[in-house]
C-alpha positions as CSV (number, residue, x, y, z in Angstrom):
1,M,-43.6,-21.0,-25.9
2,V,-46.8,-23.0,-25.8
3,I,-46.6,-23.9,-22.1
4,D,-47.5,-20.2,-21.8
5,S,-49.8,-19.9,-24.8
6,T,-52.8,-22.0,-25.5
7,A,-53.1,-23.5,-29.0
8,D,-56.8,-22.5,-29.3
9,R,-55.8,-18.8,-29.1
10,V,-53.6,-19.0,-32.2
11,T,-55.0,-16.8,-35.0
12,P,-52.8,-17.3,-38.0
13,S,-53.0,-14.6,-40.6
14,S,-50.9,-13.9,-43.7
15,G,-50.4,-10.3,-42.6
16,A,-51.5,-9.7,-39.1
17,G,-48.7,-8.5,-36.9
18,T,-46.1,-8.5,-39.6
19,S,-45.3,-4.9,-39.2
20,A,-44.8,-5.5,-35.5
21,L,-41.8,-7.6,-36.3
22,V,-40.2,-5.2,-38.8
23,A,-41.3,-1.9,-37.4
24,E,-37.8,-0.7,-37.1
25,D,-37.4,-0.8,-40.9
26,R,-39.4,2.4,-41.2
27,D,-38.8,5.9,-39.8
28,D,-42.5,6.6,-39.7
29,V,-43.5,3.7,-37.4
30,S,-46.7,3.1,-35.5
31,E,-46.3,2.8,-31.7
32,Q,-49.0,0.2,-31.8
33,S,-49.2,-2.7,-34.2
34,P,-52.0,-3.0,-36.7
35,T,-53.5,-5.7,-34.4
36,S,-53.8,-3.3,-31.4
37,T,-57.2,-2.1,-30.2
38,G,-56.1,1.3,-29.1
39,P,-55.4,4.4,-31.2
40,Q,-52.3,4.5,-33.3
41,T,-49.8,7.3,-32.9
42,K,-46.8,8.1,-35.1
43,T,-43.3,7.9,-33.6
44,R,-41.7,10.3,-36.1
45,G,-39.7,12.6,-33.8
46,S,-40.4,10.4,-30.8
47,E,-38.0,8.9,-28.4
48,F,-38.0,5.6,-30.3
49,S,-37.2,7.3,-33.6
50,V,-34.1,8.8,-32.0
51,L,-32.9,5.4,-30.8
52,L,-33.7,3.9,-34.2
53,R,-31.6,6.5,-35.9
54,R,-28.6,5.7,-33.6
55,V,-28.9,2.0,-34.3
56,R,-29.1,2.5,-38.0
57,E,-26.1,4.8,-38.1
58,A,-24.1,2.1,-36.3
59,G,-25.1,-0.3,-39.1
60,L,-26.7,-2.7,-36.8
61,L,-29.7,-3.4,-39.0
62,D,-27.5,-4.6,-41.8
63,R,-27.6,-8.3,-42.8
64,R,-24.9,-10.6,-41.5
65,S,-24.7,-13.2,-44.2
66,R,-21.3,-14.6,-43.3
67,Y,-22.3,-15.2,-39.7
68,Y,-25.5,-17.0,-40.7
69,T,-23.6,-19.0,-43.4
70,W,-21.3,-20.6,-40.9
71,R,-23.9,-20.8,-38.1
72,I,-26.3,-22.7,-40.4
73,A,-23.5,-25.0,-41.7
74,L,-22.4,-25.9,-38.2
75,T,-25.9,-26.6,-37.0
76,A,-26.7,-28.7,-40.1
77,L,-23.4,-30.7,-39.6
78,A,-24.4,-31.3,-36.0
79,F,-27.9,-32.5,-37.0
80,V,-26.5,-34.9,-39.6
81,G,-23.8,-36.0,-37.3
82,G,-26.2,-36.7,-34.4
83,W,-28.5,-38.9,-36.6
84,T,-25.5,-40.7,-38.1
85,A,-24.2,-41.5,-34.6
86,F,-27.7,-42.7,-33.7
87,V,-27.7,-45.2,-36.6
88,L,-24.1,-46.4,-36.0
89,L,-24.7,-47.0,-32.3
90,G,-27.7,-49.3,-32.9
91,D,-29.9,-50.6,-30.2
92,S,-28.0,-49.4,-27.1
93,W,-28.7,-47.4,-24.0
94,W,-25.8,-45.2,-25.0
95,Q,-28.5,-43.7,-27.3
96,L,-29.6,-41.5,-24.4
97,G,-26.5,-39.5,-24.9
98,V,-27.4,-39.0,-28.5
99,A,-30.9,-38.0,-27.4
100,A,-29.5,-35.3,-25.2
101,F,-27.2,-34.1,-28.0
102,L,-30.1,-34.0,-30.6
103,A,-32.3,-32.1,-28.1
104,A,-29.7,-29.3,-28.1
105,V,-29.4,-29.4,-31.9
106,F,-33.2,-29.2,-32.2
107,A,-33.1,-26.1,-30.0
108,Q,-30.4,-24.5,-32.1
109,L,-32.4,-25.2,-35.3
110,A,-35.4,-23.6,-33.6
111,F,-33.3,-20.5,-32.9
112,L,-32.4,-20.3,-36.6
113,G,-36.1,-20.8,-37.5
114,H,-36.9,-17.9,-35.1
115,D,-34.3,-15.7,-36.8
116,A,-35.8,-16.6,-40.2
117,G,-39.3,-15.8,-39.0
118,H,-38.1,-12.4,-38.0
119,K,-36.4,-11.9,-41.4
120,Q,-33.0,-11.6,-39.9
121,I,-31.2,-14.0,-42.2
122,F,-32.1,-13.1,-45.8
123,A,-33.2,-9.9,-47.4
124,N,-35.8,-11.8,-49.3
125,R,-39.0,-12.7,-47.5
126,K,-39.5,-16.0,-49.5
127,A,-36.0,-17.1,-48.7
128,N,-36.6,-16.6,-45.0
129,Y,-39.9,-18.5,-45.1
130,A,-38.3,-21.4,-47.1
131,F,-35.5,-21.7,-44.6
132,G,-37.9,-21.5,-41.7
133,A,-40.1,-24.3,-43.2
134,I,-37.0,-26.5,-43.7
135,A,-35.5,-25.9,-40.2
136,G,-38.9,-25.8,-38.5
137,N,-41.4,-28.0,-40.2
138,L,-39.1,-30.6,-41.7
139,A,-36.2,-30.8,-39.3
140,I,-37.8,-30.4,-35.9
141,G,-41.6,-30.7,-36.5
142,L,-42.7,-27.1,-35.7
143,S,-44.8,-25.1,-38.1
144,I,-43.2,-21.9,-39.2
145,G,-46.5,-20.5,-40.3
146,W,-48.1,-21.2,-36.9
147,W,-45.1,-19.8,-35.0
148,V,-45.0,-16.5,-37.0
149,A,-48.7,-15.9,-36.5
150,N,-48.5,-16.6,-32.7
151,H,-45.2,-14.8,-32.2
152,N,-46.3,-11.7,-34.0
153,R,-49.0,-11.2,-31.4
154,H,-46.5,-11.6,-28.6
155,H,-44.1,-9.0,-30.1
156,A,-47.0,-6.5,-30.6
157,H,-48.3,-6.9,-27.0
158,P,-45.5,-8.4,-24.8
159,N,-46.7,-9.4,-21.3
160,T,-50.2,-8.0,-22.0
161,E,-53.0,-10.1,-20.5
162,G,-55.7,-10.7,-23.1
163,A,-53.4,-9.9,-26.0
164,D,-50.1,-11.7,-25.6
165,P,-50.7,-15.5,-26.2
166,D,-47.6,-16.2,-24.2
167,V,-49.1,-15.1,-20.9
168,M,-52.6,-16.7,-21.4
169,G,-51.7,-20.3,-21.0
170,V,-51.2,-22.7,-18.1
171,L,-49.2,-20.2,-16.0
172,A,-50.5,-17.0,-14.5
173,Y,-48.3,-13.9,-14.7
174,S,-50.5,-11.8,-12.5
175,G,-52.3,-12.4,-9.2
176,E,-55.5,-11.1,-10.7
177,R,-55.6,-13.8,-13.3
178,A,-54.7,-16.5,-10.8
179,R,-57.4,-15.3,-8.5
180,T,-60.2,-15.0,-11.0
181,D,-59.6,-18.1,-13.2
182,R,-62.2,-20.9,-12.7
183,T,-60.7,-23.6,-15.0
184,F,-58.4,-26.5,-14.2
185,R,-55.5,-24.1,-14.5
186,R,-56.3,-22.6,-11.1
187,F,-54.8,-25.7,-9.4
188,I,-51.6,-25.3,-11.6
189,F,-51.5,-21.6,-10.7
190,R,-51.3,-22.4,-7.0
191,Y,-48.1,-24.4,-7.4
192,Q,-46.8,-23.0,-10.7
193,A,-43.4,-22.0,-9.3
194,W,-42.8,-25.7,-8.3
195,L,-44.4,-27.1,-11.4
196,F,-42.6,-24.8,-13.9
197,F,-39.6,-27.0,-14.7
198,P,-41.5,-30.3,-14.8
199,L,-44.1,-28.7,-17.1
200,L,-41.3,-27.8,-19.5
201,L,-40.6,-31.4,-20.1
202,L,-44.0,-31.4,-22.0
203,E,-43.2,-28.3,-24.0
204,A,-42.0,-30.0,-27.1
205,G,-45.2,-32.1,-27.3
206,S,-47.2,-28.9,-26.8
207,L,-45.4,-27.2,-29.7
208,H,-45.9,-30.2,-32.0
209,F,-49.6,-30.4,-31.1
210,A,-50.1,-26.6,-31.7
211,S,-48.3,-26.9,-35.1
212,V,-50.4,-29.8,-36.3
213,R,-53.6,-28.3,-35.0
214,A,-52.9,-25.0,-36.7
215,V,-52.1,-26.7,-40.1
216,L,-55.3,-28.7,-39.9
217,R,-57.7,-26.0,-38.5
218,W,-56.4,-22.6,-39.4
219,P,-56.0,-20.9,-42.8
220,I,-52.2,-20.3,-42.4
221,P,-50.4,-19.6,-45.7
222,N,-49.0,-22.6,-47.6
223,R,-50.8,-25.0,-45.2
224,V,-50.6,-27.9,-47.7
225,L,-46.8,-27.5,-48.0
226,E,-46.5,-27.1,-44.2
227,G,-48.6,-30.1,-43.6
228,A,-46.6,-32.2,-46.0
229,L,-43.3,-31.1,-44.4
230,L,-44.7,-31.9,-40.9
231,A,-45.8,-35.3,-42.0
232,A,-42.4,-36.0,-43.5
233,H,-40.8,-35.1,-40.3
234,F,-42.9,-37.3,-38.0
235,V,-42.8,-40.2,-40.4
236,G,-39.0,-39.9,-40.8
237,Y,-38.4,-39.4,-37.1
238,L,-40.5,-42.3,-35.9
239,A,-39.3,-44.6,-38.7
240,T,-35.7,-43.9,-37.9
241,V,-36.1,-44.4,-34.2
242,F,-38.0,-47.7,-34.4
243,L,-36.0,-49.2,-37.2
244,V,-32.9,-48.8,-35.1
245,L,-34.2,-49.3,-31.5
246,S,-36.5,-51.8,-29.9
247,P,-39.9,-50.5,-29.0
248,V,-39.1,-49.9,-25.4
249,N,-35.7,-48.3,-26.1
250,G,-37.4,-46.2,-28.9
251,L,-40.0,-44.9,-26.5
252,V,-37.4,-44.0,-23.9
253,F,-35.3,-42.3,-26.6
254,I,-38.2,-40.2,-27.8
255,A,-39.2,-39.2,-24.2
256,V,-35.7,-38.1,-23.3
257,Q,-35.0,-36.3,-26.6
258,Q,-38.3,-34.5,-26.8
259,G,-38.4,-33.8,-23.0
260,L,-34.9,-32.3,-23.0
261,F,-35.7,-30.3,-26.2
262,G,-38.7,-28.8,-24.5
263,L,-36.8,-28.2,-21.2
264,Y,-34.0,-26.5,-23.1
265,M,-36.4,-24.2,-25.0
266,G,-38.4,-23.4,-21.9
267,C,-35.3,-22.5,-19.9
268,T,-34.2,-20.2,-22.8
269,F,-37.6,-18.4,-22.8
270,A,-38.1,-18.2,-19.0
271,P,-35.8,-15.3,-18.3
272,N,-37.1,-13.1,-21.0
273,H,-40.4,-11.8,-19.6
274,K,-41.4,-13.7,-16.5
275,G,-41.4,-11.4,-13.5
276,M,-41.4,-8.3,-15.6
277,E,-44.1,-5.7,-15.9
278,V,-47.5,-7.2,-16.7
279,L,-49.8,-4.9,-18.7
280,H,-53.5,-4.9,-19.3
281,E,-55.1,-5.0,-22.7
282,G,-55.8,-1.6,-24.1
283,N,-52.9,0.0,-22.2
284,S,-51.5,3.3,-23.4
285,V,-47.8,2.6,-22.8
286,D,-45.7,3.8,-25.8
287,F,-43.8,1.3,-27.9
288,L,-40.4,2.0,-26.4
289,R,-41.4,1.5,-22.8
290,R,-43.8,-1.4,-23.6
291,Q,-40.8,-3.3,-25.0
292,V,-38.2,-2.3,-22.4
293,L,-40.3,-2.6,-19.2
294,T,-41.6,-6.1,-20.1
295,S,-38.3,-7.6,-21.1
296,R,-35.1,-8.7,-19.2
297,N,-31.6,-9.3,-20.6
298,V,-29.4,-12.1,-19.4
299,I,-25.6,-11.4,-19.3
300,G,-22.9,-14.1,-19.5
301,G,-20.7,-13.7,-22.5
302,P,-20.4,-15.8,-25.7
303,I,-21.4,-19.1,-24.1
304,I,-24.7,-17.7,-22.9
305,D,-25.2,-15.9,-26.2
306,T,-24.9,-19.3,-28.1
307,A,-26.8,-21.3,-25.6
308,M,-29.8,-18.9,-25.6
309,G,-29.7,-18.2,-29.3
310,G,-29.2,-14.5,-28.8
311,L,-32.5,-14.3,-27.0
312,N,-30.7,-13.2,-23.8
313,Y,-30.7,-9.7,-25.5
314,Q,-34.4,-9.7,-25.2
315,V,-34.8,-5.9,-24.8
316,E,-32.9,-5.2,-28.0
317,H,-34.6,-8.0,-29.8
318,H,-38.0,-6.7,-28.9
319,L,-37.1,-3.1,-29.9
320,F,-35.5,-4.3,-33.2
321,P,-36.9,-7.7,-34.1
322,S,-35.3,-7.9,-37.6
323,M,-31.9,-7.1,-36.2
324,P,-29.5,-10.0,-37.0
325,R,-28.6,-12.0,-33.9
326,P,-24.9,-11.1,-33.8
327,N,-25.7,-7.4,-33.8
328,L,-27.8,-7.6,-30.6
329,R,-24.7,-7.6,-28.4
330,R,-23.4,-4.5,-30.1
331,A,-26.8,-2.7,-29.8
332,Q,-27.0,-3.5,-26.1
333,P,-24.8,-0.6,-24.8
334,I,-26.5,1.8,-27.1
335,V,-30.0,0.9,-25.8
336,E,-28.9,0.8,-22.2
337,Q,-27.4,4.3,-22.4
338,F,-30.4,5.6,-24.2
339,C,-32.7,4.3,-21.5
340,A,-30.5,5.8,-18.8
341,E,-30.7,9.2,-20.5
342,R,-34.5,9.0,-20.2
343,D,-34.8,7.3,-16.8
344,I,-36.4,4.2,-18.3
345,P,-35.7,1.1,-16.1
346,Y,-33.5,-1.3,-18.0
347,L,-33.0,-4.7,-16.4
348,Q,-30.2,-7.2,-17.1
349,T,-29.0,-9.9,-14.8
350,G,-27.2,-13.2,-14.6
351,L,-28.8,-16.4,-15.7
352,I,-29.4,-17.9,-12.2
353,A,-30.7,-14.6,-10.9
354,S,-33.1,-14.4,-13.8
355,Y,-34.6,-17.8,-12.9
356,A,-34.9,-16.7,-9.3
357,Q,-36.7,-13.6,-10.2
358,A,-39.0,-15.4,-12.6
359,L,-39.9,-18.2,-10.1
360,A,-40.4,-15.7,-7.3
361,A,-42.9,-13.8,-9.5
362,L,-44.7,-17.0,-10.5
363,D,-45.0,-17.9,-6.8
364,A,-46.2,-14.5,-5.8
365,A,-48.9,-14.6,-8.5
366,G,-49.8,-18.2,-7.7
367,R,-50.6,-17.4,-4.1
368,F,-53.8,-15.6,-5.2
369,A,-55.1,-18.9,-6.5
370,R,-54.7,-20.7,-3.1
371,P,-57.5,-21.1,-0.6
372,G,-58.0,-18.1,1.6
373,A,-56.2,-15.7,-0.7
374,V,-57.2,-12.1,-0.1
375,A,-58.0,-10.0,-3.2
376,S,-55.6,-7.2,-3.7
377,S,-55.1,-4.3,-6.1
378,E,-51.5,-5.2,-6.2
379,T,-51.9,-8.5,-8.1
380,H,-49.4,-8.4,-11.0
381,A,-46.3,-10.4,-11.0
382,G,-44.1,-7.8,-12.4
383,V,-41.3,-5.9,-10.8
């Protein structure tokens, strides 16, 4: 989420962080990713390897080809149907309904691109990349190469200031950062709980900007291909909109469709880590606890599972990033029981409660940026 990660901190690499996303595919797994600055220790015989064994024995790391076949087919049908309705409606204000529908479809495509980036869909790495480039670059205008590079760092160091790009953007997760920042962000920090949802309306634009910037300025793999696909998306999107709608209606359509797309994505990401433990760079927390303590699950059944693209099982996703989306629900009770056996705090809550916790944490951190704030050693926004 680029609202929470600055584009200039993206460091694309063809290999950096990759093992952080597929760590569960090996028994002998490092508790810190190759991008970590601290010493690496093996987890063979560790707590995580015990959990990994249970999950493997349950078959939860196996591919779910049938699920992804119908999920991709339905999403593609919705994408084509949405643009077909757009063309048939013509220059009408009813197009705002189409804009809202396509915003949701774009988000569902982003979720599928996310799954491909984590190698959840296909066994073949190239097939996952190809699908991610089509769903991301071509269909919705987001670079899969940029996203993987940025997202790998997040998975390796979740909620870690100085290491996780998702906590070093225009929002402060800790009071310490809110208090010590001297840039324009300090003003945003002061009122970030109130500004959070309005800022999300700009999220899609931020994601597009970061994608284009990465393709132009960073040596991401296949940058020419990714640039061509991004260009095809933007040309096709703008041409379709302004060939059908008047200039004013076209601008309104774009604002609504992209604004709601960003809002949807941001509302999906918000419950995952905001208000959870905030770590400092170079911390010695082991892999298992680093992923569990910084993540929150959202419960709510199949509707929430679909609406949030499976990311409501954030604890399980962070522990097993390449686990296919439909298996996360089945892994949840196994992980919860395992954490209970070892007295590791495991948090899951309802959707509304998750927003309340996240906003309360942002407000608590933001107070340290306000005039007259008193420095305190208790400055992190976690729980």
